[in-house]
C-alpha positions in Angstrom: 0.0 0.0 0.0 1.3 3.5 -1.0 0.3 6.2 1.4 0.7 10.0 1.1 1.2 11.8 4.3 0.4 15.5 4.4 1.1 18.2 7.0 -0.5 21.5 5.7 0.3 24.9 7.1 -1.4 28.1 6.3 1.0 28.7 3.4 2.8 25.4 3.1 2.3 21.7 2.4 4.9 19.2 3.7 4.6 15.6 2.3 6.0 12.1 2.2 5.0 9.2 0.1 5.5 5.8 1.8 5.5 2.3 0.3 4.1 0.4 3.3 5.3 -3.0 2.2 8.6 -2.1 3.7 7.8 1.4 5.2 10.3 3.0 2.8 10.0 6.6 1.8 9.6 7.0 -2.0 9.7 10.7 -2.0 9.4 13.7 0.3 9.0 17.4 -0.2 7.6 20.8 0.7 5.6 23.4 -1.0 6.2 26.9 0.4 4.6 30.3 -0.1 1.2 29.0 -1.1 -1.0 32.0 -1.9 1.8 33.9 -3.7 3.0 34.2 -7.3 6.5 32.7 -6.4 5.5 29.6 -4.5 8.3 27.0 -4.2 8.2 23.3 -4.7 11.2 21.3 -3.3 10.7 17.6 -4.3 13.2 14.9 -3.1 12.6 11.6 -4.8 14.6 8.7 -3.2 17.5 7.7 -5.5 17.0 10.6 -7.8 18.1 14.2 -8.0 16.2 16.8 -6.1 13.8 18.9 -8.1 12.8 22.5 -7.4 10.3 24.7 -9.2 8.9 28.2 -8.6 5.5 29.1 -9.9 2.2 30.8 -8.9 0.2 28.8 -6.4 -2.7 30.7 -5.0 -4.4 28.0 -2.9 -3.9 24.5 -1.4 -5.7 22.7 -4.2 -3.1 24.0 -6.7 -0.4 22.9 -4.3 -1.7 19.4 -4.1 -1.9 19.2 -7.8 1.7 20.2 -8.1 2.7 17.6 -5.6 0.7 14.9 -7.6 2.4 16.0 -10.8 5.9 15.8 -9.2 5.2 12.3 -7.8 4.1 11.0 -11.3 6.6 13.0 -13.4 8.5 10.9 -16.0 11.9 12.1 -14.8 11.7 12.8 -11.1 8.5 11.0 -10.2 8.4 7.8 -8.2 5.0 6.3 -9.3 3.6 5.9 -12.8 0.1 7.1 -12.0 -1.6 8.9 -9.1 -4.1 6.1 -8.6 -1.2 4.1 -7.0 -1.8 6.2 -3.9 -4.3 4.2 -1.9 -4.8 6.6 1.1 -3.8 10.0 2.4 -3.0 10.6 6.0 -3.2 14.1 7.5 -1.6 15.5 10.6 -4.2 17.6 12.4 -3.1 19.4 15.6 -6.4 19.6 17.5 -9.1 16.9 17.9 -10.5 18.2 21.1 -12.4 15.6 23.2 -14.1 14.1 20.1 -11.2 12.2 18.6 -9.1 9.8 20.6 -7.7 7.9 17.6 -7.1 8.2 13.9 -10.3 8.8 12.0 -11.5 8.4 8.5 -12.5 11.8 7.0 -16.2 12.4 6.6 -18.5 15.5 6.9 -18.6 15.1 10.7 -14.9 15.1 11.0 -14.5 18.2 8.9 -17.2 19.9 10.9 -15.3 19.0 14.1 -12.0 20.3 12.8 -13.8 23.5 12.0 -15.3 23.6 15.5 -11.8 23.5 17.0 -10.5 26.5 15.0 -10.6 28.6 18.2 -8.4 26.1 20.0 -5.8 25.8 17.2 -6.3 28.9 15.0 -2.8 28.7 13.4 -3.2 25.0 12.5 -6.7 23.5 12.2 -7.8 25.9 9.4 -4.7 24.9 7.4 -5.3 21.2 7.9 -8.9 21.5 6.7 -7.6 23.3 3.6 -5.4 20.3 2.9 -8.2 17.8 3.3 -10.5 19.8 1.0 -7.6 20.1 -1.6 -7.1 16.3 -1.6 -10.9 15.9 -2.0 -10.8 18.1 -5.1 -7.6 16.5 -6.5 -7.9 12.9 -5.5 -11.7 12.5 -5.0 -11.8 8.7 -4.7 -8.9 8.2 -2.2 -9.8 7.6 1.4 -8.4 10.2 3.8 -7.4 9.8 7.5 -6.9 12.4 10.1 -4.3 11.7 12.8 -4.6 14.2 15.7 -1.7 15.4 17.8 -4.1 15.5 20.8 -5.4 11.9 20.4 -2.6 10.1 22.1 -3.1 12.1 25.2 -6.8 11.2 25.4 -5.9 8.6 28.1 -4.8 11.2 30.6 -7.1 10.9 33.7 -9.5 13.6 34.5 -7.7 14.6 37.7 -4.6 15.3 35.6 -6.3 17.1 32.6 -8.6 19.4 34.5 -7.5 22.9 35.8 -8.6 24.2 39.2 -10.9 26.8 37.6 -14.6 27.0 38.1 -15.9 23.7 36.7 -18.5 25.3 34.5 -15.8 26.7 32.4 -14.8 23.2 31.5 -18.4 22.3 30.8 -19.0 25.3 28.7 -15.8 25.8 26.8 -13.8 22.5 27.4 -11.0 24.4 29.1 -8.6 21.5 30.0 -5.2 20.0 29.3 -5.1 18.5 25.8 -1.4 18.0 25.2 0.4 18.0 21.8 3.2 16.2 19.9 1.2 13.1 20.6 2.2 11.3 17.4 5.9 11.9 18.2 5.6 10.7 21.8 3.7 7.6 20.7 6.3 6.8 18.0 9.4 7.1 20.2 7.8 5.3 23.2 6.9 2.3 21.0 10.4 2.4 19.5 12.0 2.4 22.9 10.0 -0.6 23.9 11.1 -2.4 20.8 14.8 -1.6 21.3 14.5 -2.9 24.9 12.8 -6.0 23.6 9.9 -5.5 26.1 6.2 -5.2 25.8 5.3 -1.5 26.2 2.4 -2.5 28.4 5.0 -3.4 31.1 7.0 -0.2 30.9 7.0 3.3 32.4 8.5 5.7 29.9 9.1 9.5 29.9 9.5 10.9 26.4 11.1 14.4 25.9 10.2 16.0 22.5 12.7 18.9 22.5 12.5 21.1 19.4 11.6 24.7 19.0 8.3 23.6 20.5 8.9 21.2 23.4 6.9 18.9 25.6 7.3 15.9 27.9 5.0 13.0 28.3 4.6 10.3 31.0 3.6 7.0 29.3 2.5 4.2 31.6 1.8 0.9 29.9 1.8 2.5 26.5 -0.8 5.1 27.5 -0.2 8.8 28.1 -1.0 9.7 31.7 0.5 13.2 31.9 2.0 15.8 29.5 3.5 19.2 29.9 1.6 21.1 27.2 -1.9 22.1 28.2 -4.9 23.8 26.8 -2.5 25.3 24.2 1.1 24.5 23.4 2.2 27.4 25.6 2.3 25.6 28.9 5.1 23.5 30.2 8.8 23.6 29.2 10.8 26.6 28.2 10.8 26.6 24.4 12.4 28.5 21.5 10.0 31.5 21.7 7.3 30.3 24.2 7.6 31.0 27.9 6.2 27.7 29.3 5.0 27.7 32.9 4.6 31.1 34.5 2.6 32.6 37.4 -0.7 33.7 35.6 -0.8 36.8 37.8 2.2 38.1 35.7 -0.2 38.7 32.8 -2.5 41.3 34.4 0.5 42.8 36.2 2.4 43.4 32.9 -0.8 44.5 31.1 -1.2 47.3 33.6 2.5 48.3 33.8 3.1 48.2 30.0 -0.5 49.0 28.8 -0.6 45.9 26.7 -3.6 44.5 24.9 -4.6 40.9 25.0 -3.2 40.4 21.5 0.1 41.9 22.5 0.4 39.8 25.6 -0.4 36.7 23.6 2.4 37.6 21.1 4.9 38.2 23.9 4.2 34.9 25.6 4.2 32.9 22.3 6.7 34.7 20.1 9.1 36.8 22.2 9.7 34.7 25.3 11.4 31.4 26.0 15.1 31.1 24.8 14.9 34.2 22.6 13.4 36.2 25.4 16.1 35.2 27.9 19.1 35.5 25.5 17.9 38.5 23.5 19.6 37.0 20.5 18.1 33.7 19.3 15.6 30.9 19.8 18.0 28.4 18.1 19.8 26.1 20.5 22.8 26.0 18.2 23.3 29.8 18.5 22.9 29.5 22.3 25.6 26.9 22.4 27.9 29.2 20.4 27.0 32.0 22.8 28.0 29.9 25.8 31.3 29.0 24.1 32.0 32.7 23.6 31.2 33.6 27.2 27.7 35.1 26.8 26.3 35.0 30.3 22.6 35.2 29.2 23.1 32.3 26.8 24.5 30.3 29.7 21.6 31.4 31.9 19.1 30.3 29.2 20.6 26.8 29.0 20.6 26.5 32.8 16.9 27.5 32.9 16.0 25.2 30.0 17.8 22.2 31.6 16.3 22.9 35.1 12.7 22.9 33.8 13.2 19.6 32.0 14.7 17.9 35.1 11.8 19.2 37.2 9.3 17.5 34.8 11.2 14.3 34.7 11.3 14.1 38.5 7.6 14.9 38.8 6.5 12.4 36.1 8.6 9.7 37.7 6.7 10.2 40.9 3.4 10.4 39.1 4.0 7.0 37.6 5.6 5.6 40.7 8.7 4.5 38.8 10.6 4.9 35.5 12.0 2.3 33.2 13.1 4.4 30.2 13.8 8.1 29.4 13.8 9.1 25.7 15.0 12.3 24.0 13.8 13.2 20.5 13.3 16.0 18.0 15.8 18.6 16.8 17.3 19.7 20.1 16.9 16.3 21.8 18.6 14.4 19.1 21.5 16.8 18.4 22.8 18.3 21.6 24.9 15.9 23.6 26.2 18.6 26.0 22.7 19.5 27.0 21.7 15.8 27.5 24.8 15.4 29.7 23.6 18.4 31.9 20.1 16.9 32.2 21.1 13.3 32.9 24.0 13.8 35.2 21.6 15.3 37.7 19.2 12.3 37.7 21.3 10.0 39.9 18.7 10.0 42.6 16.4 8.1 40.2 19.1 5.5 39.6 20.0 6.9 36.2 23.7 6.4 35.3 24.9 8.4 32.3 27.6 7.2 29.9 29.7 10.0 28.3 31.1 7.8 25.6 27.7 6.6 24.4 26.5 10.2 24.5 29.3 11.3 22.1 27.6 9.3 19.3 25.8 11.6 16.8 22.8 10.6 14.7 20.5 7.6 14.7 19.2 5.6 17.6 21.5 5.1 20.5 21.5 4.4 24.2 23.3 6.9 26.5 22.9 5.2 29.8 25.6 3.1 31.4 25.3 -0.7 31.7 24.6 -0.4 35.4 21.9 2.2 35.1 18.5 1.3 36.5 16.9 3.5 33.9 17.6 3.1 30.2 18.2 6.4 28.5 17.8 6.7 24.8 18.1 9.2 21.9 15.6 8.1 19.3 14.9 10.2 16.2 11.2 10.8 15.9 9.2 9.9 12.7 5.8 11.4 13.0 5.1 10.9 9.3 5.7 7.2 9.5 3.5 7.0 12.6 0.7 8.7 10.6 1.3 6.3 7.7 1.0 3.3 10.0 -2.2 4.6 11.6 -3.6 5.4 8.2 -2.9 2.0 6.8 -4.4 0.2 9.8 -7.6 2.3 9.7 -8.1 2.0 5.9 -7.5 -1.8 5.9 -9.9 -2.3 8.8 -12.7 0.0 7.4 
């Protein structure tokens, strides 16, 4: 079965085409600047030269048509006809309380994605555009939505509710939803496979550390806690997001700085986190360079970042009453051995013993805990697209 996986943004469409007989990637690519006269297609077919084209693409349907043409092109295509694609899987950020698993697209699903526009205004509208574009371009192909929030649907009520008036939950569904669920699910299952154990017997903490970052506590294969909340703003310090703060800071600053709601929202989401502390960059690579050159605020940002992660690891270990494996993934988690060393060397109270030589390995899956460690510590590259393809295939075949 050949499955196309799409992740549509407001002006972009990221894609991968999988052959699920061996889970190989036939091609991957990105359409950028949708809605403009100089939209860019970057198409990377496996085993062939990369192809790049600039052309007007004023809406997502045109972008999907360009992707289809690239996949079937005589020179840089990877399939002979578009009918070889048997299903399309979409990443959708927010499924609210309605969707706890991958779901075949129908009118009810599209209506629900629209209903949650308020909860994910930057993401859900774009995802719906992608679904409608595929309907127009590939009308007979089944589509599946895989929600970022779905994996966290198993979090118990006492953990997902906020201590606000209960009627706010009843009226507006104000609660913890959690995000990055597809990534947390993938790396947790991969860790269990590497340990040659049934995930149902394991307590795992997964750390998705990218520009956006979250941690999940996974007990027996089910998410029981996660750091992101009603929105992706809660939790860890991130590239541009502040993570956990005292909520009273918001009205205080609004009064002192005469800020509007929109301005406060922009400050918390776009001008805080690592870039807010350092004043220079949200990119961890720049911060590492800053530390090496003696920048005190870069050093402070790293210390704050690491401290927050360790706090969550400790809290989630207690929440699960134990820990078998700790997993780091995503851009920062996979590519910053010095940061991982800072995190892990201070977890000895949990029985975690860190191995510097193993941590020096760059790229791919590898264990960074010592042989005598009571907790296995892993670096596992995430593959959300493959997880979406697997969920899509399973659902389409069982339909």
